[in-house]
VOGU-3710 file (C-alpha; in Angstrom, 3 decimals, decimal comma):
1> mrsrsdrlva> -12,259/-30,520/1,288  -14,097/-27,446/1,973  -17,990/-27,590/0,827  -18,902/-24,917/-2,081  -21,212/-23,278/1,456  -17,860/-23,094/3,380  -15,856/-21,510/0,570  -19,037/-18,759/-0,125  -18,807/-17,953/3,949  -15,164/-17,283/3,470
11> vatlgafvvv> -15,835/-15,119/0,554  -18,394/-12,923/2,459  -16,139/-12,841/5,176  -13,694/-11,545/3,067  -15,586/-8,785/1,544  -16,702/-7,721/4,585  -12,645/-7,032/6,221  -12,339/-5,045/3,099  -15,263/-3,132/3,168  -14,846/-1,707/6,739
21> agvlgmvsly> -10,901/-1,070/6,519  -11,875/1,877/4,824  -9,471/1,169/2,622  -10,995/-1,213/-0,160  -14,836/-2,559/-0,727  -16,742/-5,454/-1,835  -20,488/-6,233/-3,593  -19,637/-9,690/-5,192  -18,901/-12,965/-3,250  -16,742/-14,824/-5,168
31> lgavtqamsg> -15,889/-19,032/-4,939  -12,602/-19,081/-3,688  -10,017/-20,035/-1,225  -9,733/-17,442/0,543  -10,059/-19,080/4,315  -6,054/-19,403/4,713  -5,638/-15,827/4,107  -8,176/-13,827/6,516  -7,264/-16,886/8,770  -3,839/-14,686/8,856
41> vqrigslpdy> -5,015/-11,388/9,832  -2,827/-10,209/12,610  -5,151/-9,198/15,684  -4,476/-6,308/18,335  -5,923/-6,465/21,848  -9,485/-5,131/22,456  -10,253/-1,712/22,282  -9,481/0,558/25,608  -12,430/0,769/28,003  -12,512/4,504/30,105
51> egrpqaqqtg> -14,422/6,515/32,201  -16,378/8,885/30,413  -16,553/6,460/27,075  -18,519/7,183/24,171  -21,794/4,367/24,958  -22,331/1,811/22,549  -25,503/1,830/20,322  -28,620/0,481/21,103  -27,668/-3,171/20,291  -30,954/-5,171/18,686
61> vptamrylvl> -31,853/-2,971/15,785  -29,544/-2,545/12,875  -26,974/0,634/13,662  -24,081/2,332/12,281  -20,911/0,964/12,767  -17,370/2,759/12,799  -14,213/1,815/12,515  -10,628/3,721/12,992  -8,156/3,135/10,072  -4,828/4,258/10,812
71> vtddagglas> -2,332/4,260/7,873  1,497/3,810/8,715  4,586/4,874/6,446  7,765/3,312/5,880  9,076/4,287/9,370  5,526/3,060/10,748  4,790/6,195/11,934  1,193/6,884/11,114  0,562/9,037/7,594  -3,242/9,378/8,112
81> aylaqlssnr> -5,972/8,719/9,379  -10,096/8,229/8,654  -13,276/7,639/10,964  -15,090/5,244/8,486  -19,210/5,332/8,527  -21,309/2,015/7,402  -24,658/3,794/7,523  -27,148/2,010/9,622  -28,425/0,228/6,421  -25,747/-0,546/5,232
91> dalylvglpa> -25,654/1,138/1,602  -23,536/4,103/2,740  -19,512/4,041/3,159  -17,967/7,895/4,835  -14,692/8,475/5,566  -13,598/11,411/7,736  -10,219/12,229/6,848  -7,664/13,041/10,312  -4,164/14,103/9,631  -1,529/12,671/11,449
101> nllvaddrgl> -0,527/16,424/13,726  -4,443/16,723/14,418  -4,222/18,463/17,605  -5,999/16,195/20,360  -6,204/15,414/23,985  -4,358/13,034/25,977  -5,647/10,935/28,777  -4,809/13,975/30,959  -6,657/16,054/28,572  -3,409/18,124/27,383
111> datladrfaa> -2,937/18,645/24,229  -0,577/16,236/21,720  -1,022/15,227/18,246  -3,067/11,726/16,596  0,388/10,734/15,898  1,994/10,916/19,437  -0,840/9,140/20,388  -0,737/6,552/18,272  3,218/5,865/18,632  2,362/5,651/22,430
121> dpmnavrave> -0,183/2,638/21,653  -2,506/2,236/18,941  -5,517/2,243/21,244  -4,030/5,518/22,245  -5,266/6,848/19,130  -8,696/5,053/19,234  -9,398/6,717/22,660  -7,653/10,532/20,881  -10,741/10,445/18,209  -13,797/9,018/20,881
131> tllgvrvdhl> -13,037/12,040/23,533  -12,217/14,485/19,859  -15,792/13,752/18,020  -17,661/12,058/21,158  -18,954/8,892/19,080  -17,563/5,180/19,599  -15,512/3,694/17,509  -16,724/0,085/16,907  -13,303/-1,261/15,478  -9,816/-0,869/14,913
141> vkadldglts> -8,383/-1,384/11,580  -4,676/-0,726/10,950  -3,017/-0,772/7,878  0,637/0,039/5,605  1,064/2,803/3,270  2,804/-0,062/1,016  -0,161/-2,160/0,927  -2,372/0,730/-0,164  -0,727/1,011/-2,959  0,181/-2,326/-4,104
151> ivdvlggvrv> -3,717/-2,796/-4,284  -4,031/0,282/-6,507  -1,575/-2,622/-9,396  -4,393/-5,126/-8,465  -6,713/-2,722/-9,817  -4,637/-1,987/-12,939  -4,190/1,813/-11,461  -6,361/4,757/-9,932  -7,642/8,036/-11,239  -6,900/11,558/-8,779
161> vnrvetaveg> -7,253/14,787/-9,250  -4,153/16,328/-8,162  -4,363/19,632/-7,197  -0,657/21,213/-7,102  1,885/20,208/-9,725  5,178/17,448/-7,222  8,362/16,989/-9,312  10,005/14,355/-7,056  13,241/11,398/-7,750  12,651/11,906/-10,712
171> whfpagdlrl> 8,754/11,826/-11,220  6,705/14,665/-12,334  2,751/14,913/-11,698  1,305/17,437/-13,371  -2,022/19,488/-11,800  -5,194/18,131/-13,087  -6,147/14,247/-13,435  -3,819/11,831/-12,626  -4,262/8,341/-13,494  -1,547/6,144/-11,063
181> tgaeaqvyla> 0,566/2,367/-10,938  1,308/1,014/-8,043  4,705/2,618/-8,200  3,532/6,290/-8,659  0,929/6,149/-5,936  3,890/4,961/-4,000  6,112/7,950/-4,538  2,763/10,526/-4,806  2,214/9,995/-1,532  5,212/10,045/0,180
191> sskhamtrle> 6,408/12,669/-1,697  5,120/16,064/0,735  5,691/15,563/4,069  2,592/18,509/5,190  0,281/16,035/6,970  -2,793/17,844/5,276  -0,992/17,831/1,700  -0,503/13,723/2,682  -4,126/13,554/3,776  -5,928/15,045/0,560
201> rteavvveiv> -4,080/12,382/-1,901  -4,061/9,598/1,084  -7,826/10,209/1,058  -8,398/11,059/-2,894  -6,157/7,239/-3,181  -7,594/5,451/-0,464  -11,987/5,986/-2,082  -11,227/5,535/-5,397  -9,905/1,685/-4,357  -13,149/1,552/-2,454
211> rgmiggdalt> -15,253/2,486/-5,697  -12,875/0,584/-8,062  -13,391/-2,435/-5,853  -17,011/-2,209/-6,088  -17,543/-0,929/-9,319  -14,991/-3,588/-10,783  -14,012/-7,127/-11,039  -11,876/-7,524/-8,109  -13,769/-10,265/-6,303  -14,654/-12,054/-9,382
221> npakvesigq> -11,479/-12,879/-10,383  -9,552/-15,711/-8,701  -6,325/-14,382/-9,799  -7,397/-10,717/-7,690  -9,247/-12,002/-5,081  -6,020/-14,291/-4,251  -3,858/-11,117/-4,353  -5,966/-9,386/-2,408  -5,723/-12,588/0,463  -1,477/-12,068/0,305
231> llhsgvtvda> -2,390/-8,323/0,816  -4,538/-8,305/3,967  -2,683/-10,816/5,231  0,194/-9,558/5,257  -0,345/-5,113/5,736  -3,948/-4,902/7,811  -3,793/-5,528/11,677  -7,805/-5,694/13,269  -8,251/-5,667/17,463  -9,195/-8,784/18,824
241> eltageirrm> -13,393/-7,974/18,775  -13,241/-7,959/15,028  -13,991/-11,344/14,715  -14,585/-13,539/11,608  -17,978/-14,294/12,631  -19,154/-10,448/12,867  -17,296/-9,574/9,702  -19,305/-12,767/7,897  -22,395/-11,184/9,319  -21,379/-7,555/8,386
251> aldlhlspds> -20,714/-9,078/4,800  -23,846/-10,838/4,388  -25,780/-6,855/4,849  -23,972/-4,938/2,566  -24,731/-3,188/-0,436  -22,777/-0,915/-2,011  -22,349/0,759/-4,965  -19,147/3,631/-6,567  -21,603/6,139/-5,574  -21,886/5,678/-2,244
261> vtarplplag> -19,112/6,370/-0,950  -18,269/9,331/0,037  -14,745/11,169/2,205  -14,592/14,259/3,470  -11,551/16,366/5,931  -12,296/16,595/9,404  -13,817/20,518/10,088  -10,742/22,497/10,740  -10,154/25,391/11,923  -6,090/26,763/11,763
271> rseldhaevi> -2,507/25,904/12,388  -0,994/26,474/15,463  2,098/24,977/16,889  3,041/22,478/20,163  6,537/21,781/21,592  7,563/24,269/18,291  6,500/21,678/15,605  3,013/22,455/13,561  -0,225/21,202/14,332  -3,778/21,082/13,029
281> vpdtdqvral> -6,368/22,473/15,473  -9,934/21,218/14,722  -13,332/23,860/14,008  -15,189/22,829/17,594  -18,464/24,146/16,018  -18,259/21,953/13,106  -16,938/19,144/14,469  -19,954/19,281/17,038  -22,246/19,844/13,818  -20,567/16,814/12,476
291> sqamrsdqlt> -21,093/14,260/15,806  -24,329/15,040/16,115  -24,471/14,146/12,303  -22,466/10,991/13,265  -24,604/9,822/15,857  -28,091/10,123/14,253  -26,787/8,545/10,818  -27,478/11,566/8,903  -24,031/12,453/7,292  -25,349/12,617/3,654
301> gwttpqadpw> -26,737/16,338/4,492  -23,439/16,839/6,469  -21,442/16,298/3,087  -23,696/17,544/0,687  -23,057/21,436/1,089  -19,467/20,756/0,644  -18,781/21,389/-2,856  -14,720/21,272/-2,602  -13,637/20,904/0,993  -10,356/21,565/0,682
311> aplaalppr> -9,923/24,616/-1,193  -10,147/26,474/2,880  -7,467/24,062/3,812  -4,731/25,179/1,344  -3,914/27,794/3,533  -5,018/27,431/6,847  -4,595/30,553/9,203  -2,793/30,648/12,198  -4,430/29,849/15,511
//
């Protein structure tokens, strides 16, 4: 029989994994049997090592941690991505949204989309993001869209702000504040094929899931703990280095609040075309500023001036 301390470590492990995936959150530890769920989390290979890769952060002192979160659709393709940075003090979580059709460079320096790099190999997406932003990714987390929407029901629904009225498949989503069930969230997120609209909607749902986990009883309610464990078991994949020990250490250091979770889209310059398909072009100067803010762990200053970061993206200019 597992001891009380063993169960505490298991729950701490679950809590940290939930936060670093960028799709959940944790501030309380519940004594429950979640070891089985954690042992079933799928793992893939190690992150790529290549010439010119950004250097690892200094060891021996607390540093920010970065996780590339890849959200996949029903067909297994990339729906959207997020570079999540957990502050060195472990008291703030920032998510930078990346559209699936973001213009990035392939291994030869040629133009490609983030979705294409992911389709070839998820590790190629890691390299593309590291090259674009000039920062090192510490861990990779891949989560499917169905798993996200299932978590919505565990939390009792999420509130989002819908910019444009939408009607699809018999569902009606008016403009303004919405409260979505899991089924509604699934249709809402999949209803648009436009990469920026999908990114905006997915980001809104992801942030509310994280805040709901942090501010609610999702990790102090035994039934919810069990449900979350099952979802992690079936819908999440991580890199080989995101071990139970790494997750446990992170869990013990975390002290997040709902207000400490912030999300913004990557600074974008406009639209272009690649192989007869639309791509989104990053804003080089602003991405450089973001990169510096990430390296110096000063993302609060970068996010504060952006009152409504989505407004200028509604009609991106041709580039």
